[in-house]
C-alpha positions as CSV (number, residue, x, y, z in Angstrom):
1,X,159.8,139.1,124.0
2,X,163.7,139.6,123.2
3,X,165.2,143.1,123.3
4,X,165.1,143.1,119.2
5,X,161.3,141.9,119.3
6,X,160.4,144.6,121.7
7,X,162.3,147.5,119.2
8,X,160.7,146.1,116.3
9,X,157.1,145.9,117.8
10,X,157.8,149.6,119.4
11,X,159.1,150.9,116.1
12,X,156.1,149.7,114.2
13,X,153.5,150.8,116.8
14,X,155.0,154.5,116.6
15,X,155.2,154.3,113.0
16,X,151.5,153.4,112.4
17,X,150.8,157.0,114.7
18,X,152.8,158.5,112.4
19,X,156.0,159.4,114.5
20,X,158.5,160.9,112.4
21,X,161.3,159.1,114.7
22,X,159.5,155.8,115.3
23,X,162.8,153.7,115.8
24,X,164.4,156.1,118.0
25,X,161.6,156.9,120.2
26,X,161.4,153.1,120.8
27,X,165.2,152.9,121.6
28,X,164.9,155.6,123.8
29,X,161.9,154.1,125.7
30,X,163.3,150.5,125.9
31,X,166.8,151.6,127.2
32,X,164.9,153.3,129.8
33,X,162.6,150.6,130.8
34,X,165.8,148.2,130.9
35,X,168.2,150.3,132.4
36,X,170.7,150.0,129.4
37,X,172.0,152.4,127.1
38,X,171.0,152.3,123.2
39,X,174.3,150.6,122.6
40,X,173.5,147.9,125.3
41,X,169.9,146.9,123.3
42,X,172.1,146.0,120.5
43,X,174.9,144.5,122.2
44,X,172.2,142.4,124.2
45,X,169.7,142.2,121.3
46,X,168.7,138.5,122.1
47,X,168.2,138.8,125.5
48,X,164.7,138.1,126.7
49,X,163.3,141.6,128.8
50,X,161.6,141.0,131.9
51,X,157.5,140.7,132.1
52,X,157.9,144.0,133.9
53,X,159.8,145.7,131.8
54,X,158.1,144.4,128.7
55,X,154.6,145.8,130.4
56,X,156.1,149.1,131.3
57,X,157.6,149.5,127.5
58,X,154.3,148.8,125.9
59,X,152.7,151.5,128.5
60,X,155.0,154.1,127.4
61,X,155.3,153.5,124.2
62,X,151.5,153.8,124.2
63,X,151.9,157.2,125.4
64,X,154.3,158.4,122.9
65,X,151.9,157.2,120.4
66,X,149.4,159.7,121.6
67,X,151.8,162.5,121.1
68,X,153.3,162.9,124.6
69,X,156.6,164.1,124.6
70,X,159.5,161.7,125.3
71,X,161.2,164.2,127.8
72,X,158.0,163.9,130.1
73,X,157.7,160.2,129.6
74,X,160.8,159.4,130.6
75,X,161.3,162.4,133.2
76,X,165.1,163.5,132.0
77,X,166.3,165.7,128.7
78,X,170.1,165.9,128.0
79,X,170.9,170.1,127.8
80,X,174.5,170.8,127.0
81,X,175.8,167.6,127.9
82,X,174.4,167.7,131.2
83,X,171.3,165.8,132.5
84,X,168.4,167.5,133.5
85,X,164.8,166.5,135.4
86,X,161.7,167.7,133.5
87,X,158.2,167.7,134.4
88,X,154.9,168.8,132.5
89,X,155.6,172.0,134.6
90,X,158.6,173.3,132.7
91,X,159.3,173.8,128.8
92,X,161.6,170.8,127.3
93,X,165.0,172.4,126.6
94,X,166.0,172.9,123.3
95,X,168.9,172.3,121.2
96,X,168.5,175.7,119.7
97,X,168.7,177.2,123.1
98,X,172.4,176.0,123.1
99,X,173.4,179.1,120.9
100,X,172.4,181.3,124.0
101,X,174.4,179.6,126.3
102,X,177.2,179.4,124.0
103,X,177.3,183.2,123.3
104,X,176.8,183.8,127.3
105,X,180.0,181.8,127.6
106,X,181.7,183.7,125.4
107,X,180.7,186.9,127.2
108,X,181.2,185.4,130.9
109,X,184.6,183.5,130.5
110,X,186.7,186.1,130.3
111,X,185.1,187.5,133.7
112,X,185.5,184.2,135.5
113,X,188.8,184.0,137.3
114,X,187.6,185.9,140.7
115,X,186.0,183.7,143.4
116,X,182.3,184.5,143.4
117,X,182.4,184.1,147.3
118,X,185.0,187.0,147.8
119,X,183.4,189.4,144.8
120,X,184.4,190.2,141.8
121,X,183.6,187.4,139.7
122,X,180.8,187.3,137.2
123,X,177.2,187.7,137.9
124,X,174.6,186.2,135.8
125,X,170.9,186.5,135.7
126,X,168.6,184.2,133.9
127,X,164.7,185.2,134.0
128,X,162.4,182.8,132.8
129,X,164.9,179.9,134.5
130,X,162.1,176.7,134.0
131,X,163.9,173.8,134.6
132,X,167.1,175.7,135.0
133,X,168.9,174.4,132.2
134,X,170.5,177.8,131.0
135,X,171.2,179.1,134.6
136,X,173.0,175.5,135.8
137,X,174.9,175.1,132.5
138,X,176.4,178.6,132.9
139,X,177.3,177.4,136.5
140,X,178.6,174.5,135.6
141,X,180.9,175.9,132.9
142,X,181.9,179.2,134.7
143,X,183.0,177.9,138.4
144,X,183.4,181.3,139.7
145,X,180.1,182.7,138.4
146,X,177.2,183.6,140.6
147,X,173.9,183.0,139.0
148,X,170.8,184.0,139.9
149,X,167.6,182.1,138.3
150,X,163.9,183.8,138.1
151,X,160.9,182.3,137.2
152,X,157.1,183.2,138.2
153,X,156.1,179.5,138.4
154,X,156.8,178.0,142.0
155,X,156.9,174.4,140.6
156,X,159.5,175.2,138.0
157,X,161.7,176.7,140.3
158,X,161.1,173.5,142.6
159,X,162.4,171.5,139.4
160,X,165.4,174.0,138.9
161,X,166.3,173.5,142.4
162,X,166.7,169.7,142.3
163,X,168.5,170.1,138.8
164,X,171.0,172.4,140.8
165,X,171.8,169.4,143.0
166,X,171.7,166.9,140.3
167,X,174.5,168.7,138.5
168,X,176.5,170.0,141.8
169,X,176.0,173.9,141.7
170,X,173.5,174.5,144.2
171,X,175.6,176.8,146.2
172,X,176.4,179.1,143.4
173,X,172.6,179.4,141.5
174,X,170.2,181.3,143.8
175,X,166.4,181.4,143.0
176,X,163.7,183.7,143.3
177,X,160.3,183.5,142.6
178,X,158.4,186.5,140.7
179,X,157.6,188.6,137.6
180,X,160.6,188.8,135.3
181,X,163.3,191.0,137.3
182,X,161.3,192.4,139.6
183,X,162.6,190.1,142.8
184,X,166.1,191.9,142.1
185,X,165.3,195.4,141.6
186,X,165.3,196.2,145.3
187,X,168.7,194.5,145.8
188,X,171.3,197.3,147.1
189,X,174.2,197.8,144.7
190,X,173.6,194.5,142.8
191,X,175.4,195.1,139.3
192,X,175.0,192.3,136.8
193,X,177.3,191.1,134.0
194,X,174.8,189.4,131.9
195,X,171.0,188.6,131.8
196,X,169.8,185.8,129.6
197,X,166.2,185.0,129.0
198,X,164.3,182.2,126.9
199,X,161.4,183.8,127.4
200,X,157.7,183.0,125.9
201,X,157.7,184.3,122.5
202,X,154.8,182.4,120.5
203,X,152.2,184.8,119.2
204,X,149.3,183.9,121.2
205,X,147.0,183.3,118.1
206,X,149.9,180.6,117.1
207,X,149.6,178.7,119.7
208,X,146.7,176.1,118.3
209,X,148.9,175.3,115.0
210,X,152.3,174.0,117.0
211,X,152.9,170.5,116.8
212,X,150.6,168.4,119.1
213,X,153.6,167.5,121.3
214,X,154.0,171.2,122.3
215,X,150.7,172.6,122.5
216,X,148.9,169.9,124.2
217,X,151.8,168.8,126.8
218,X,153.9,171.6,127.6
219,X,152.9,174.8,129.9
220,X,151.2,177.2,128.2
221,X,152.6,179.7,130.7
222,X,156.2,179.1,128.9
223,X,155.1,179.3,125.5
224,X,152.5,182.4,124.7
225,X,154.2,185.6,124.5
226,X,151.1,187.5,123.8
227,X,149.6,189.4,120.6
228,X,152.9,189.4,118.8
229,X,155.0,187.3,121.0
230,X,156.9,190.1,122.4
231,X,155.2,191.3,125.4
232,X,157.6,189.9,128.0
233,X,160.6,191.2,126.2
234,X,159.1,194.6,126.1
235,X,158.7,194.5,129.6
236,X,162.3,193.0,130.4
237,X,164.5,195.3,128.5
238,X,163.9,198.6,130.8
239,X,164.2,196.3,134.1
240,X,167.5,194.9,132.3
241,X,168.7,198.4,131.9
242,X,168.2,199.0,135.7
243,X,170.4,196.3,136.4
244,X,173.1,195.5,134.1
245,X,176.4,197.4,134.6
246,X,177.6,199.6,131.9
247,X,178.9,197.0,129.1
248,X,176.6,194.5,130.3
249,X,174.7,192.3,128.0
250,X,170.9,190.9,127.7
251,X,170.8,187.7,125.7
252,X,167.1,186.9,124.4
253,X,166.1,183.9,122.3
254,X,163.6,184.7,119.4
255,X,161.6,183.2,116.7
256,X,163.0,183.6,113.3
257,X,161.4,186.6,111.7
258,X,160.8,188.4,115.3
259,X,164.2,190.7,115.1
260,X,162.3,193.4,113.5
261,X,159.9,193.8,116.1
262,X,162.6,194.1,118.5
263,X,162.8,197.7,117.4
264,X,159.3,198.8,119.1
265,X,161.1,197.9,122.4
266,X,161.4,201.2,124.2
267,X,164.5,202.2,125.8
268,X,167.9,204.2,124.1
269,X,171.4,203.4,125.5
270,X,171.8,199.6,123.6
271,X,173.6,198.5,120.9
272,X,171.6,195.3,118.9
273,X,173.2,192.3,117.3
274,X,171.4,189.4,115.6
275,X,173.1,186.2,116.0
276,X,171.5,183.1,113.5
277,X,171.6,179.4,114.5
278,X,173.3,176.6,112.4
279,X,170.2,176.9,109.9
280,X,170.8,180.1,109.1
281,X,167.7,181.5,110.8
282,X,167.4,184.7,113.6
283,X,167.7,183.0,116.8
284,X,169.1,185.2,119.2
285,X,169.5,188.9,120.3
286,X,172.2,190.3,121.9
287,X,171.9,193.7,123.2
288,X,174.9,195.5,124.7
289,X,173.7,198.6,127.3
290,X,176.2,201.4,126.4
291,X,177.6,203.7,128.9
292,X,180.5,204.4,131.0
293,X,181.5,203.3,134.7
294,X,180.6,200.2,134.9
295,X,182.5,197.2,136.2
296,X,183.3,196.2,132.8
297,X,184.7,199.4,131.7
298,X,187.0,199.8,134.7
299,X,188.5,196.4,134.1
300,X,189.6,197.1,131.1
């Protein structure tokens, strides 16, 4: 078959499986198999595909037809304009998480004039790092920032480490394995400007109702947030209070409707703000640690 015929076959096959993005999926998979971009597929639409490429394309289309996410099939996912390796050991980065990164950059970019090697530069912690998308995107955008990336999964941290090298920030992202912020709590004099957290927030009882591509393929460890989805955030906030400098911020991605549950989280001394995504849904909590004497106040 030529490229056009492959696309028509792939789109038709995926349409029969109920895919809502059948043509796009076929394009992405054929581009992956042939080493072209999607524009190149249409430019060279009459060029024949090799037997090896066609066989691979058919195999991958059938995997997609069973519900496997495109990102796991190709092993790649774009986030904030950067390329990331993804495996079934990590959650696939979502477009909605870009809001968290954008708000984080608004906070740390004004602090990013110093050299992280000599001190005084912004210190950022990303907890539940997964493939490293948030931590690495922040390190790429603010070249003076020192970023700590934490995850409980050793396999996830292996993927994140490779992504840090892939995106040229391996020297400024430091990886720690452990439960939430526990690995950092014993570091003397560590003062943090910003903590980002995209922790599991799906209530346990709702996991079964997720789309098959999510519930059947993505790691439950990265999805299940306990009875009401807030278990990990309930534990995170007190730890964050111990690490953040006065005026520091804690950014937490949530599901729409969970902002009222945040009122149950213990701990005074916080100022809370809810941010909505482009669809107008509650998506992000920004919590500012109140008080005086922190680095941010001294800089003012």
